[in-house]
C-alpha positions in Angstrom: 116.6 124.6 43.3 120.3 126.1 42.9 121.0 127.2 39.8 124.7 126.7 40.3 124.1 122.9 40.9 122.1 123.2 37.7 124.4 124.4 35.8 127.0 122.0 37.0 124.6 119.5 36.4 125.0 120.6 32.5 128.9 120.9 32.8 129.2 117.4 33.8 126.7 115.7 31.8 129.3 114.7 29.0 131.4 114.1 31.4 129.7 111.3 32.7 128.8 110.1 29.6 132.3 110.0 28.1 133.3 108.4 30.5 130.6 105.4 30.6 131.1 105.3 26.8 134.8 104.6 27.5 133.9 102.1 30.2 135.8 104.0 32.9 137.1 101.7 35.4 136.4 102.9 39.5 139.5 105.2 40.5 139.3 107.0 36.9 135.4 107.6 37.8 136.1 108.7 41.4 138.4 111.7 40.2 135.7 112.9 38.2 133.2 112.1 41.2 135.5 114.4 43.8 135.4 117.4 40.6 131.7 117.1 40.8 131.8 117.5 44.7 134.1 120.4 44.2 132.5 122.3 41.7 128.9 121.8 41.9 128.3 120.9 45.5 130.7 123.0 46.7 133.6 121.0 48.9 137.1 122.0 48.8 139.2 119.3 47.7 142.0 119.9 50.3 140.0 120.3 53.5 136.8 118.7 52.7 137.4 115.5 51.2 139.2 112.8 52.1 140.6 109.8 49.8 140.6 106.4 51.0 139.2 107.2 54.7 140.1 104.7 56.5 137.7 102.7 59.8 139.6 100.6 61.9 140.6 97.9 59.0 138.1 99.3 56.5 138.3 101.8 53.4 135.9 103.9 51.9 136.2 105.7 48.8 135.6 108.9 50.0 134.6 110.9 53.3 132.8 114.2 53.1 133.6 116.4 55.7 132.0 119.7 56.6 133.8 122.0 60.0 136.1 119.2 60.3 133.7 116.4 60.9 132.5 113.5 58.6 129.0 114.2 57.2 128.8 110.9 54.8 130.6 108.7 52.5 130.7 108.0 49.2 131.2 104.4 48.0 132.0 104.7 43.8 131.8 102.1 41.4 132.7 101.9 38.0 131.4 103.9 35.1 129.0 101.2 33.7 128.5 98.9 37.2 124.8 99.0 37.6 124.3 99.7 41.3 122.4 97.7 43.6 121.2 97.7 46.5 123.8 95.2 48.0 126.5 97.9 47.2 125.3 99.6 50.2 126.4 96.8 52.9 130.6 97.5 52.1 129.6 101.4 53.0 127.0 100.7 55.8 129.9 98.6 57.9 132.5 101.6 57.0 129.5 104.2 58.6 128.4 102.0 61.4 131.9 102.4 63.2 131.8 106.0 63.1 128.0 106.6 63.5 127.4 108.5 60.3 124.0 108.2 59.5 124.7 109.5 55.3 125.9 107.4 52.7 125.7 108.2 48.9 126.6 105.3 46.4 127.4 106.5 43.0 129.0 105.7 39.4 129.1 109.0 38.6 126.1 108.7 36.6 123.4 107.5 39.2 123.3 109.1 42.3 121.7 107.3 45.6 121.4 108.6 49.1 120.8 106.2 52.4 119.9 107.1 55.2 121.3 104.4 58.2 120.0 103.6 61.2 122.2 102.0 63.8 120.2 99.9 67.1 121.0 96.6 69.0 119.8 94.5 66.1 121.9 95.7 63.5 122.0 98.1 60.6 118.9 99.2 58.5 119.0 101.7 56.1 116.5 103.7 53.7 116.9 105.0 49.9 116.1 108.3 50.3 116.5 109.2 46.4 117.9 108.2 43.5 118.6 110.3 40.6 119.8 109.6 36.9 122.0 112.4 35.9 122.2 111.9 32.0 118.6 110.5 31.4 116.8 112.4 34.6 115.1 115.8 34.8 118.1 118.1 35.4 115.8 120.6 37.7 114.3 118.0 39.6 118.0 116.6 40.2 119.2 119.8 41.1 116.7 120.1 44.1 118.3 116.6 45.4 121.7 117.0 45.1 121.2 120.3 47.0 120.7 118.3 49.9 124.3 116.4 49.4 125.7 120.2 49.0 128.1 122.0 51.9 125.5 124.6 52.1 122.4 122.2 53.1 125.0 120.1 55.3 126.0 123.8 57.5 122.3 124.7 57.8 121.6 120.7 58.9 118.5 120.9 56.1 119.3 117.1 55.4 117.6 116.2 58.6 114.6 118.1 57.7 114.8 116.9 54.4 115.0 113.5 56.1 112.3 114.1 58.2 109.8 115.6 55.3 110.5 112.1 53.4 109.4 109.9 56.3 106.5 111.6 56.9 105.6 111.3 53.0 106.7 107.6 52.9 103.9 105.1 52.0 103.2 103.9 55.6 102.6 107.4 57.0 100.3 108.3 53.7 98.6 104.8 54.0 98.0 105.5 58.3 96.9 109.1 57.3 94.1 108.4 55.0 92.7 105.3 57.0 92.7 107.3 60.0 89.1 107.5 61.1 89.1 110.7 61.3 89.8 111.5 56.7 87.1 108.8 56.9 84.8 111.0 58.4 85.6 114.0 56.1 85.4 112.3 53.6 82.0 110.6 54.6 80.6 114.0 55.0 82.0 115.4 51.9 80.2 112.9 50.3 77.1 113.3 51.8 77.4 117.0 51.1 77.7 116.1 47.2 74.8 113.5 47.3 72.6 113.8 50.2 73.2 110.3 51.3 75.0 108.6 54.6 77.6 106.1 54.0 79.3 104.1 56.5 82.8 103.7 57.6 83.7 100.9 56.2 81.9 101.2 52.7 84.8 104.1 52.7 87.2 102.2 53.4 86.4 99.3 50.7 85.7 101.7 47.8 89.1 103.1 48.7 90.7 99.9 48.8 89.9 99.5 45.2 91.6 103.0 44.3 94.9 101.5 45.3 97.2 99.6 43.2 97.5 95.9 43.7 101.6 96.5 44.6 100.7 98.8 47.2 97.3 96.7 48.6 99.9 93.5 48.6 102.6 95.7 50.7 100.3 97.6 52.9 97.5 95.3 53.3 97.6 94.8 56.6 97.7 98.6 57.8 94.9 99.2 55.5 92.4 99.1 58.1 90.3 102.6 60.4 92.5 103.1 62.7 90.9 104.8 65.8 92.1 108.0 68.4 93.5 106.8 71.5 90.8 107.5 74.3 91.8 108.5 77.4 91.0 107.0 80.2 87.9 108.5 82.1 89.5 110.4 84.7 86.6 110.4 87.7 87.0 106.4 87.5 90.8 106.4 87.7 90.5 108.7 91.0 87.5 106.2 92.0 89.9 103.6 92.0 93.0 105.0 93.3 90.4 106.1 96.3 89.7 102.3 96.9 92.7 101.0 97.1 94.0 104.0 99.6 90.9 103.4 101.4 91.6 99.4 101.5 95.1 100.1 102.6 93.9 102.3 105.5 91.4 99.4 106.6 93.6 96.8 106.6 96.3 99.0 108.7 93.9 100.6 110.9 92.9 96.2 111.7 96.7 95.7 112.4 96.9 98.3 115.0 93.6 96.9 116.6 95.0 93.6 116.4 92.6 92.2 113.6 93.7 89.4 111.8 93.8 90.2 107.9 94.3 87.1 106.7 91.3 85.3 105.2 89.9 82.4 107.1 91.1 78.7 106.4 
């Protein structure tokens, strides 16, 4: 955790609180956000922060650069605008034109970081974090905001953070929890504790009961025993290859000797 970021958040809490109380518009909020990026996240306001960054016919509020390369865009809203997922759609179109996968949505108080994926089917986005500078825990907020700092982008730490978040996602955790190796470990521990052997399906069903209803509704299809993929038997595969090779050789021999290989009518 960066002490500088903690200190900076404490400094800017009253600044953004004042903006909220005065119902400041988007332009005034952008001015304060720029100062926050400069003083707290270490960006040079003249070299690293580009206002009204244009991509083709579209504009994004801020483009943030490191070593003269855009690392993420900032879509700013007025102080009392409640951030919604739909707000990211406009920023998505900006980012897709340049292939930049990171977009920040903020009104000064709330900060949301999104990761974008571009493919042939379109654009997909995932929220990596959402923090509230006024009502949230300052130390926890500082830990997350660090990944938006110039230092973090210089070290490319944002990619490692993203990979970690994916590995800890609900999808990944459920897959790991219901893998046959995990269930086997649970069965062994239960037997050690009670000297009773329980079945895989019994463990699965009782672990399901520990999950909240919304998790079951969202990931129900994934809650099943995941088996390891068994490698094909090498001897069997070799045998198949030898059989095919023998068949080809026999056909070639028959053709040389003038023997028809066509089936009789």
